[in-house]
N, C-alpha and C positions, 0 to 999 in steps of 0.2 A: 384337457388343455384346450383353450379356445383356438379355433382356426381363424386367424385374423384375415386371411385371404378370402374366406367365404363371407365374413362380415363385410369386408370392403366391397365385394361383388353385390351383396344385398343392398348396401347403402347406395351404391352407384345405380342400381336398378330403380330404387325408390326415387332417387333424384331425377330420373328420367321421366317420371310420371307427372304430367301437368296437373297442378293442383290450384284450385281457386278457393280462397277462404271467404266464407259468408259469415258476417258478424252483425250483431246488434249491440250498439253502444249507448250508454246513458244511464240516467238522464243527463243530457248535455245542457239543458236549461232547466234549472230546478226552481221554476216558478210557473204559475198558470200560463201556458202558451199553447192553446189548443188550435187544431186545424192548420198546422204549419205548412208554409210553402217555401221553396228554395229558389234562389236566383244566383247564378254564377256569372261573374263578370271578370274582366281582366284586372280590375282593381280590388277584388275581394268577393266573398261569398256572403249572401244575405238570407235571412229567414224572416217571414212575416206571419202574423197570427191574428186570430180573432181578438176582439176588444177585451180590455181588462180595466175595470174601474172607469176612469174618465178618458182613457186612451182608446180611440176608435180602432186603430190598427197598430199592433205592436211590431217592433223591429229588433232583430238581433244580428250581430255581425260576426264573421269568422275570417281570420287572416291566414289560416292554414288549411283551407279547402274543406272545412266542415268538421275538423277534429275537435276543436275547442270553440266555444261560443261565448259572446258577451251580449247580454240583454241591454239594449239602449234604454235605460230607465228614464221615464218621463218624455221620451220621444214619441210623437204621434205622427205616423207617416201620412195619415189622412185626417187632418184637423177639421176639414170641412167635408161633410159627407154628401153635400149637394142640397139644393133648395127643395128638391122633391122628397127628401128623406129626413128622418129624425135620427139624432145621434143615440149612442148607448144601445144599439142593436145591430152592430156591424160585424159581419161574420166572414170567416173562411176566405181570406184574400189570396190572390195569386198575382205574380208580377212577371212580365216578360220584358226583354230588351228588344225594342223595335229595330235597332240597328242604325238609327239615324240620330243618335244622341238623346232619344226620348225613351223613357220607360213607361209601360202601361200597367196599371194596377186594375185587376178585376176584383170586385167585392160584392157582398150582398148587404143591403140595408133596408130598413122598414120604410115603406112608402105610406105617407099620410093619406094620399088620395085613394090608393088601392086597398089599404088595410091588409097588405101582405108584404113579405120581403120581395124585392126585385134585385136583379143582378145589374151591375153598372160598371163603368170604366172611369179611370182618372189617370192623368199623365203628369210626369215630372222629368226634369233633366238630371235629377240625382236619384240613385237607387233608394236612398233612405227618405226621399221626399223633401218638402211636403208635396203631395200629389193634389192636383186640381181636378175636381170632378167634372164630368161632362154634364150638360144641361139636363139631359133626360136619361133614364135607365135604358139598358139594352133589351131586357125582357122582364116581364112581371108574372105571366102565366096565372093571372088572378083567379080564374075559374078553377084551376087545378090546385090552388092552395099557395101559390107564390113560386118564386124562383130563388134558389140559393146555391152556394158552393160552386162558383164559376172557376174555370181554369183555362188558360190559354194554350194553344198549340199552333205551330207553323209546319205545314206539310213540305215535302221535298220540292214541290213546284212553286213554293213561296206563298201559297194560299194560307190565310190565317183563319183560325176557328176558335170558338170557345165551347166547352162542354159545361153543363150545369144540371142540377136536379130540379124537377118540378116537385114542390114540397107538399104532396098530397097528404102526408102524415100530419100536417098542421090543421087539417079540416076536422079532426076528431077521431072517433072510433075507439077511444079508451086505451088503456095500457100506459106504460111509463113514458112513451114518446109519441103516442097517437097511433091510430090505424091498427090497433090490436085485433079488430074484427076483420081486417083485410079488405075493407070496403073501397079504399082509395088506391089509385096508382101513384107510384113515385118514380117515374121514368127519368133516365138520363137523356138529355137532349144535346144535339150537335148543331151549332149555329155558325154558319160561315160569316166571316167578317171582311170588311174592306181592308185595303193595304194599311190603313191608318190604325187598325186594331181596335178601334172604338166604335165603328159604324157597322151595324148588322146589315147583311144583304141576303135576300131570299128568306124562305121560311125555315124554321128549325126542324130537324129530323130526329125522331126517337131512335136511339141506338141500343138501349138496354132497359129492362124493367126488372122488378123484383120477382123472384121465384119462391117456391115453398120453403127452401132452406134459408132464405134471406130474412125471414121474419117480416116485420111490418114495413120495411123500407130498404132501399139502397140509396147511397148518397156519397158525397165527397169524391167526385170523379176526377181523374187526372189521366191525360192521354199522352202516350209517346209512341214512336216507331222504333222497333228493335229488330235489326236484321230482316227488314222487309215485312214484318208483322206489326199490325197496330195492337197496342196493349193498353187496355183501359183499366186502371186501378180504381177501386171503389171500396166503400165500407158498407156493411149490412148489419141489420138488427139495431137495437136502440143504443144510442151513444152513452146513455146513463145507466147501462147494465153491463154485466160481465160478458154478455154475448156479442158485444160489438167486436168487429174484426176488420182485417184488411184482406180484400179479395182482389181478383183480377179476371179479365176476360180478353180474348184475343180475336182478331178478325183479319181477313186478307185485304180488305179495303176499309177506308176510313168510315164509311157509312154502314159497315157491317156486311154480313151478319156476325155478331159477336158471340163467341162460345165461352161460357164461364168455365174457369178451371175446376177440376174435380174436387178440390179442397181449398180452403182459404190459405192465404199466405202467412198470416199471423193471427193467433187467437189467444185468449186468456190462458195463462200457464206457460206459453212459449217464452223462453228467456226471462222467466219470472215477471212477465208483463201482465197487466190487467187492462182489459178493454182497449187493445191497440186499435188505432184508427186514424183517419184523416191524413193518409200518406200522400206525399208528393215526391216523385222521383226526379232526379236530374234528367234532362232530355235524352242522354245516352243510356239511361237505365242502370248506370253503375253505382248509384248512391241514392239514398232517399231519406227524407225526414218524415216523422210521424209523431203522434202523441200517444200517451197511455195514461190511464187514471192512477193517481196516487192517493186520492182521498175522495170518497163519495159524497161527503157532507161537511163543508161545501164542496161541490164538484171541482176537483183540481186535476189538471192534466199537464204533465211535463213533456218536453220534447226529447225525442230519441232519434238516433240515426241507424241506418242499416246499409250494408253492402250486399246487394242481391247477387245471387248466382243464377246464370242462365244456362239451360240445357234445351236448345231449340226454343220452343215456345213455353217451356215450363220454368217458372221462377221459384226460387227458394231463398230463404234467409236463415 
């Protein structure tokens, strides 16, 4: 005979254990939507992604905090990439709310004069745009192979920054995405910005570079502060291979030193994903968007979401 009193005690004990559910959901956008970024406002939640077809920057919206998403078909958040740049090579946007009625988009575009990608800023009074580009890019890092994958961050003292990748893997070296011979550096840079979020101030500082386990590169940085620790999310290995991943590093101060986690956050095979990458967390670290490959030819990457679990400085999904 079942002893229901013991079962009740056991269930009561289980109910007293604090539990946090970590989940991966998706795809939540079932069309090519790589390198997604997330913006949360009082009026809704928005995602932005790398170019597709004639659209320089894609936009999707969510009215339920990121559970369900609607791709805004035909909407280009950045119809003008700037006089310094050429269209149809616009990558990895990020958008911040400046807090004064203006939204700032960071993006990478091809510079005609430099012959590399540069990172730049554009502004709009609407989250979905259209965004108007600044006259000049923020950084080009021409000698290092260009600058890509910018993302914004505001520290607790109000100082604004962006992080971005120096695209050394574009310089050659063989392999599916360049730098297979390890000849070039692909560092993540930290650039302080003026209060307007579009004007750089001072020199950029290198805060991370690839190691042996990262393959030919690291890229797609996104910076947050979680419980007093700076957490830098990034991807390593080639975006067009199954080795692409989502990793992270932590630091006691914004300029480092950053210590990489002992293992990536997401790799191929986790939650039936292939080549997860390009992650952008919400500023509080409680939710993130990322892409994963669903077709290698042509390369097609859908958007997924995840709810991270935090145990001190260790992140899991």
